[in-house]
DONUGU-923825 format. One line per 2 residues: number of its first residue (from 0); their letters; for each residue x, y, z of C-alpha. Coordinates in steps of 0.05 Angstrom, whole numbers, plus 5000, padded with zeros to 4 digits. Each point is the difference from the previous one (the first is absolute). Example, Ala and Ser with C-alpha at 12.3 -4.5 7.8 and 13.67 -1.06 7.14 Angstrom:
BEGIN
0	AS	5246,4910,5156; 5027,5069,4987 $
This chain:
BEGIN
0	ML	6833,7155,1483; 4996,5035,4930 $
2	AG	5022,5065,5031; 5045,4965,5051 $
4	SI	5039,4968,4940; 5020,5056,4969 $
6	FV	5040,5027,5058; 5029,4933,5016 $
8	GV	5029,5001,4927; 5027,5075,5011 $
10	AL	5026,4974,5070; 5034,4934,4975 $
12	AP	5035,5012,4937; 5030,4928,4985 $
14	LA	4929,4977,5007; 4980,5042,4948 $
16	ST	5054,4993,4958; 4991,4927,5000 $
18	MR	4928,5008,4980; 5007,5052,4938 $
20	GV	5006,4941,4957; 4936,4971,5018 $
22	VT	4960,5073,4986; 4979,4980,4925 $
24	PA	4974,4933,5018; 4967,5025,5062 $
26	VA	4965,5054,4957; 4975,4943,4950 $
28	LL	4979,4954,5059; 4958,5057,5033 $
30	MT	4968,5015,4934; 4983,4931,4988 $
32	LV	4973,4992,5067; 4959,5069,4997 $
34	LL	4970,4978,4943; 4982,4930,5022 $
36	RI	4954,5042,5047; 4969,5037,4948 $
38	DP	4932,4969,4963; 4998,5006,4930 $
40	AQ	4930,5006,4997; 5001,5057,5054 $
42	VM	5051,5039,4958; 4949,4991,4935 $
44	AW	4946,5024,5043; 5031,5068,5021 $
46	LR	5017,5001,4918; 4923,5017,4992 $
48	RP	5022,5070,5027; 5048,5013,4948 $
50	WM	5000,5075,4996; 5014,5000,5075 $
52	VT	5060,4952,4997; 5022,5030,4941 $
54	FL	5003,5072,5023; 5035,4989,5070 $
56	SA	5049,4941,4963; 5024,5059,4956 $
58	WV	5000,5047,5057; 5045,4959,5032 $
60	LL	5049,4977,4946; 4998,5066,4960 $
62	VA	4983,5060,5033; 5034,4987,5063 $
64	PL	5070,4990,4968; 4991,5064,4956 $
66	VA	4987,5039,5070; 5052,4972,5030 $
68	FG	5050,5019,4943; 4967,5075,5003 $
70	VT	5011,5004,5077; 5069,4973,5004 $
72	RA	5028,5043,4942; 4969,5059,5034 $
74	MG	5039,4990,5061; 5066,4973,4961 $
76	LD	4995,4931,5019; 5040,4974,4930 $
78	GP	5040,4953,5031; 4992,4925,5026 $
80	LG	4949,5022,5057; 4954,5035,4944 $
82	AG	5008,4941,4955; 4984,4959,5062 $
84	IV	4930,5039,5014; 4985,5000,4923 $
86	LV	5006,4928,4998; 4958,4987,5061 $
88	AA	4949,5038,4973; 5001,4966,4935 $
90	SC	4988,4929,5032; 4940,4963,5012 $
92	AV	4954,5001,5062; 5029,4950,5051 $
94	TS	4966,4936,4999; 4992,5004,5074 $
96	AP	4954,5064,4987; 4925,4958,5014 $
98	AF	5038,4976,5070; 5018,5080,5015 $
100	AR	4930,5019,4973; 4965,4951,5058 $
102	LV	5049,5025,5051; 4980,5069,4992 $
104	GL	4926,4991,4983; 5004,5015,4927 $
106	DA	4974,4967,4935; 5040,4934,4998 $
108	EI	4963,4973,4936; 5018,5060,4956 $
110	SL	5068,4997,5028; 5009,4927,4984 $
112	IV	4976,5011,4921; 5046,5067,4992 $
114	AV	5061,4964,5034; 4988,4942,4952 $
116	AT	4991,5041,4938; 5056,5047,5016 $
118	TA	5049,4942,5006; 4975,4961,4937 $
120	LL	5015,5078,4961; 5069,5020,5044 $
122	PF	5042,4964,4939; 4970,5043,4950 $
124	TA	4987,5062,5038; 5069,5010,5040 $
126	PP	5055,4985,4954; 4977,5057,4945 $
128	LA	4985,5047,5051; 5063,4990,5042 $
130	LG	5050,4992,4948; 4970,5027,4931 $
132	LL	4951,5063,5026; 5037,5013,5063 $
134	GL	5068,4986,4975; 5028,4962,5074 $
136	DL	5068,4963,4988; 4992,4936,5030 $
138	AI	5048,4957,4966; 4948,4962,4959 $
140	SV	4962,5009,4935; 4922,5012,4993 $
142	GG	4995,4928,4966; 5045,4970,5057 $
144	LM	4963,5034,5067; 4929,4979,4959 $
146	LR	5029,4932,4992; 5023,4989,5074 $
148	LA	4936,5031,5029; 4951,4953,4953 $
150	LI	5039,4941,5023; 4999,5026,5074 $
152	IG	4928,5007,4992; 4979,4950,4947 $
154	LP	5029,4931,5027; 4969,5006,5072 $
156	AL	4939,5017,4971; 4995,4938,4948 $
158	LA	5029,4959,5065; 4946,5024,5043 $
160	LA	4946,4991,4943; 5026,4933,4992 $
162	IR	5005,4975,5078; 4926,5028,5006 $
164	RW	4976,4960,4947; 5035,4942,5020 $
166	VG	4984,4998,5079; 4929,5036,4991 $
168	AA	4973,5059,5029; 4971,4961,5059 $
170	RL	5068,4974,5026; 5030,5059,4993 $
172	EV	4955,5031,5042; 5011,4956,5054 $
174	VA	5080,5019,5004; 4979,5067,4995 $
176	KP	5031,5022,5067; 5059,4954,4989 $
178	LD	5011,5039,4932; 4996,5067,5031 $
180	GA	5053,4983,5049; 5044,4969,4947 $
182	AV	4995,5068,4969; 5015,5043,5064 $
184	LV	5066,4949,5009; 5023,5013,4931 $
186	LV	4991,5077,5013; 5042,4992,5058 $
188	VF	5055,4964,4960; 4995,5056,4946 $
190	AF	5002,5057,5053; 5066,4971,5026 $
192	GV	5028,4991,4929; 4979,5074,4974 $
194	MD	5028,5029,5058; 5078,4984,4983 $
196	GV	5035,5056,4990; 4956,5046,5044 $
198	QA	5045,4995,5064; 5067,5015,4960 $
200	RL	4962,5059,4970; 4969,5023,5068 $
202	LA	5073,5001,5033; 5032,5027,4939 $
204	DP	4954,5056,4978; 4944,5007,5059 $
206	LW	4975,5066,4966; 4988,4963,4933 $
208	VA	4956,4950,5032; 4963,5045,5041 $
210	GG	4986,5034,4941; 4976,4944,4965 $
212	LV	4956,4979,5052; 4970,5072,4996 $
214	AA	4989,4985,4930; 4972,4931,5005 $
216	FG	4948,5028,5047; 4986,5064,4964 $
218	VN	4985,4954,4936; 4960,4952,5030 $
220	FG	4958,5053,5039; 4998,5052,4948 $
222	LN	4978,4954,4947; 4944,4978,5050 $
224	GL	4981,5071,5018; 5000,5024,4932 $
226	TA	4961,4950,4971; 4947,4993,5050 $
228	LA	4994,5085,4991; 4997,4997,4928 $
230	LI	4949,4942,4993; 4951,5017,5061 $
232	PF	4962,5053,4955; 4985,4944,4946 $
234	LD	4996,4934,5047; 4968,4981,5066 $
236	RR	5045,5017,5063; 5014,4921,5005 $
238	TA	5019,4990,4934; 5045,5061,4997 $
240	LT	5038,4980,5064; 5008,4929,4971 $
242	AG	5027,5029,4942; 5053,5042,5038 $
244	LL	5018,4935,5036; 5015,4966,4937 $
246	AG	5039,5060,4970; 5045,5009,5064 $
248	NR	5019,4924,5011; 5034,4974,4941 $
250	NQ	5036,4934,4981; 5069,5025,5005 $
252	AV	5027,4925,5007; 4985,4985,4927 $
254	FL	5052,5055,4978; 5052,4973,5053 $
256	AV	4990,4925,4966; 5004,5023,4924 $
258	LP	5050,5066,5000; 5074,4973,4988 $
260	AA	5057,5002,5033; 5029,5056,4968 $
262	AD	4943,5042,5021; 5019,5060,5047 $
264	PS	5003,4964,5071; 4968,5070,5027 $
266	IL	4938,4985,4966; 5002,4932,5027 $
268	LF	5012,5018,5071; 4936,5056,4991 $
270	FA	4954,4941,4983; 5028,4962,5060 $
272	IG	4984,5063,5044; 4931,5006,4967 $
274	QI	4979,4935,5033; 4997,5037,5067 $
276	PM	4944,5052,4986; 4963,4940,4966 $
278	FV	4995,4956,5059; 4990,5050,5053 $
280	GP	4957,5050,4963; 4932,4964,5001 $
282	FV	5009,4995,5078; 5022,5078,5009 $
284	LR	4941,5018,4950; 4940,4955,5023 $
286	PA	4974,5059,5053; 5001,5043,4948 $
288	YA	4961,4954,4951; 4947,4998,5055 $
290	RL	4991,5073,5004; 4992,5007,4932 $
292	RR	4953,4947,4987; 4956,5027,5055 $
294	A	5004,5078,4973 $
C-alpha cells in the first residue's frame, strides 16, 4: 500500500494536488499515532544505556549532515539537489525505523530509542546546521525553523502522552493493530499529497527527476553503508547495521510540513522523491542484511 500510494500520487496529479493541503496535518497525526505505540517506560529503560544512545544520536544528527555537506560540495552539488541531500542527512531517524528494523532482522529496540531521541533533538540541531553552519537558503530564519519543528514534534508528543494517561496502556494495547492500521492509512494520504508536482516535473524535466531519484537512493544507501562500515570496528555487527539503517532512513516529512511556501520547490520535490528509497529500501536490502548477520 505504501509503495503503491507513492506511484498513484505521481500518476493521478489532480488527486495529489487535492491532498497537498493535508500533508502537514497528516504528519502531525502520524507522529501522534506512532508515539501512542511507544511505551515511555520502555524508552526510559533504554536510556540506562546513555552513552550508546548519545553516540548513535550524535552520529545521525551531527556527523551524517557534515559528511553529506562535504560530499555534495566535492561533487559540485550546491543547488537545490545538494541542499536537499544535506537536509535529509540533518533530519531525525524515521519514526517507523523500529518496524523497518524488525522487517530486516535488526535491533528494533535501539532503533526505537534513537528514533525518539533524534526526533526530540531535531528542533535544536537541524536549524543551526542547515541555516547557520552550512548556510542553506530555505527562506526561513533559524528561530522560525526551530519553532516550527518544535511545534510539529512537540504537540503530537504532548497529545500522545495525554491520551496514554487518559486511556491507559492496557486499553491502548488492545487497539494496537487498529492504531498501526490507521498509521498506514495516514501514510497513504501523506504519500498522495507529497507527490504533488512530481508528475509535472517528470514530464517537463525527466532528467532532473531521474537525477533526483539517483541522489535519493544515493543518500539513503550511502549513509546506511558508510555508517555500518565506520561503526563495525567499534560495535557489534548487528548494532552497527542497525545504526546504518537509522542513518539512511530519515524523516523527511517534518521538513515538508514546516518549510515555508517560499522555499525552493525543487528542494520540496526532492523530499517527495526521497520517500521512494525509504519505502522500498528495506525490502531490497533484506537479503543483504541476512547474509551480513550470518557472516
